[in-house]
C-alpha positions as CSV (number, residue, x, y, z in Angstrom):
1,M,31.9,-41.0,53.5
2,D,28.6,-39.9,53.6
3,F,26.0,-41.4,56.0
4,K,22.1,-40.4,55.1
5,I,19.3,-39.8,57.7
6,G,18.3,-43.0,59.3
7,E,21.6,-44.9,58.4
8,K,23.5,-47.2,60.9
9,A,27.2,-46.7,61.0
10,V,29.2,-48.5,63.7
11,Y,31.8,-45.8,65.7
12,P,34.7,-47.0,67.5
13,R,34.0,-48.4,71.0
14,Q,31.0,-47.1,70.9
15,G,29.4,-49.8,68.6
16,V,26.5,-49.2,66.2
17,T,25.0,-45.7,65.7
18,E,22.1,-44.6,64.5
19,V,22.4,-41.1,62.0
20,L,20.1,-38.9,63.7
21,G,20.6,-36.0,61.2
22,V,23.2,-33.3,60.2
23,E,23.3,-29.9,62.1
24,S,25.8,-27.2,61.8
25,K,27.1,-25.4,64.7
26,E,30.1,-22.4,65.3
27,I,33.1,-23.8,66.7
28,M,35.7,-21.0,67.4
29,G,34.1,-18.3,64.8
30,T,33.4,-21.1,61.9
31,M,30.8,-23.1,61.1
32,Q,31.0,-26.6,60.8
33,D,28.4,-29.7,60.0
34,F,28.4,-32.2,62.5
35,Y,26.6,-35.9,62.2
36,V,24.2,-36.7,65.0
37,L,25.0,-40.3,66.0
38,R,22.7,-41.8,68.1
39,V,24.4,-45.2,70.1
40,L,22.4,-47.9,70.0
41,D,23.3,-49.3,73.5
42,T,22.6,-46.1,75.6
43,N,20.9,-44.2,73.5
44,Q,23.1,-41.4,74.2
45,N,24.1,-38.5,70.8
46,I,27.5,-38.5,69.5
47,Y,28.2,-35.4,67.6
48,I,31.2,-36.3,64.7
49,P,32.1,-33.5,62.3
50,V,31.4,-34.8,58.9
51,A,34.6,-33.5,58.3
52,K,36.5,-35.5,60.1
53,V,34.4,-38.9,59.5
54,E,37.5,-41.1,58.4
55,Q,39.9,-39.8,60.8
56,V,37.3,-41.0,64.0
57,G,36.6,-44.2,62.5
58,L,33.1,-43.9,61.5
59,R,32.6,-46.5,59.0
60,E,29.2,-48.4,57.6
61,V,28.1,-51.9,59.8
62,I,29.9,-55.2,57.7
63,D,28.8,-56.6,54.7
64,D,28.0,-60.2,54.3
65,N,31.6,-61.4,53.1
66,S,32.8,-59.5,56.3
67,V,30.6,-61.3,58.3
68,G,32.0,-64.7,57.0
69,Q,35.5,-63.2,58.0
70,V,34.1,-62.2,61.9
71,Y,32.7,-66.0,61.6
72,D,35.5,-67.5,60.6
73,I,38.2,-65.7,63.4
74,L,36.0,-66.4,65.7
75,K,36.6,-70.6,65.1
76,S,40.1,-69.9,64.5
77,R,43.3,-70.3,66.9
78,S,45.3,-67.8,67.5
79,S,48.6,-69.4,68.3
80,R,49.7,-66.0,70.2
81,S,46.8,-65.3,72.8
82,G,48.8,-66.3,75.6
83,H,51.9,-65.1,75.1
84,G,53.3,-62.2,76.7
85,N,52.9,-60.2,80.0
86,W,49.1,-59.1,80.6
87,N,50.2,-55.4,80.5
88,R,51.0,-55.6,76.9
89,R,48.4,-58.1,75.4
90,Y,45.9,-55.6,77.2
91,R,47.9,-52.3,75.2
92,A,47.8,-54.7,72.0
93,Y,43.9,-55.6,72.7
94,N,43.1,-52.3,73.4
95,D,44.9,-50.7,70.0
96,K,42.8,-53.5,68.3
97,L,39.7,-52.5,69.8
98,N,40.3,-48.5,69.5
99,T,40.4,-49.2,65.8
100,G,36.6,-50.0,65.4
101,S,37.5,-53.0,62.9
102,A,35.1,-55.9,63.1
103,T,37.7,-58.4,62.1
104,E,40.0,-56.6,64.8
105,I,37.4,-57.2,67.6
106,A,36.4,-60.8,66.7
107,E,41.0,-61.2,67.0
108,V,40.3,-59.9,70.6
109,L,37.2,-61.8,71.4
110,R,39.2,-65.0,70.2
111,D,42.0,-64.7,71.6
112,L,40.5,-63.1,74.9
113,N,38.1,-66.3,74.9
114,N,41.1,-68.8,74.4
115,L,43.0,-67.2,77.1
116,K,40.4,-67.5,79.4
117,S,39.8,-71.3,78.9
118,D,44.0,-72.0,80.1
119,K,44.2,-68.9,83.0
120,N,42.4,-66.7,84.6
121,L,41.5,-63.2,82.6
122,S,42.8,-60.0,84.7
123,F,39.7,-57.6,85.7
124,G,40.6,-55.7,82.6
125,E,40.8,-58.3,80.2
126,R,37.4,-59.5,81.4
127,K,36.1,-55.8,81.1
128,M,38.0,-56.0,77.4
129,L,36.4,-59.6,77.4
130,D,32.8,-58.1,77.5
131,T,33.0,-54.8,75.2
132,A,34.6,-57.1,72.4
133,R,31.6,-59.9,72.7
134,R,28.8,-56.4,73.1
135,L,30.9,-54.6,69.9
136,L,30.6,-57.4,68.0
137,V,27.2,-58.9,68.6
138,Q,25.4,-55.1,68.1
139,E,26.9,-55.1,64.9
140,L,26.6,-58.7,63.9
141,S,22.5,-58.3,64.6
142,V,22.7,-55.5,62.3
143,A,24.4,-56.6,59.8
144,E,22.5,-60.0,59.4
145,A,19.2,-58.7,60.8
146,L,19.2,-61.2,63.4
147,P,18.3,-61.0,67.6
148,E,20.7,-60.3,69.9
149,D,20.6,-63.7,71.5
150,K,20.8,-65.7,68.2
151,V,24.0,-63.6,67.4
152,E,25.6,-64.5,71.4
153,S,25.0,-68.0,70.3
154,R,26.0,-68.4,66.7
155,I,29.0,-66.4,68.5
156,E,29.5,-68.9,71.4
157,S,29.4,-72.0,68.9
158,C,32.3,-71.0,67.3
159,F,34.3,-71.4,70.5
160,G,32.4,-74.5,71.7
C-alpha cells in the first residue's frame, strides 16, 4: 500500500495521521525508507518503515460504505457486552483496539457504552471507552468531512 504526501492514514492506537513524506535512514548498516507521519491529535511524528506498512497496521481512512457499517454497529446492541469478568473483557477490547479496524473500535465503543448503562465501568474500561470514542470520532470526522462535534453528536444519537 502506497501513501502520498498529504494523504491521511490511520495508525492503530494513535488515530488519524497525515503523511508528511518519506525519509531514508541507515539502520544497522542498511538504508531503509520510512513514512513520516504526523498524528493529527497530538502533532507527534511517527516513522513507519515503508516495507512494514501492512505489518504495523497502517491503513487508509475508511470509505463511505465502511462509515455506514460503523454506524450500524453503533446502533446495534451486543448480546455479549456484559459476559465474562472485567479482565477477560478488557483483554478482548484491548485486542480489538490494537487492530486499528474502525469496525472493531466501533464494537468496543458500543459494548462499553452498553455496559456502562448496566453497571459502573472499571477505571481501565472507562479509559478504553474514551480511547475508542476519540479514535472513532477522529476517523469518522475525516471520512465524512464533518467537524468532530457533529460526529460526536451522530455517535451519541446511535445510543439514544
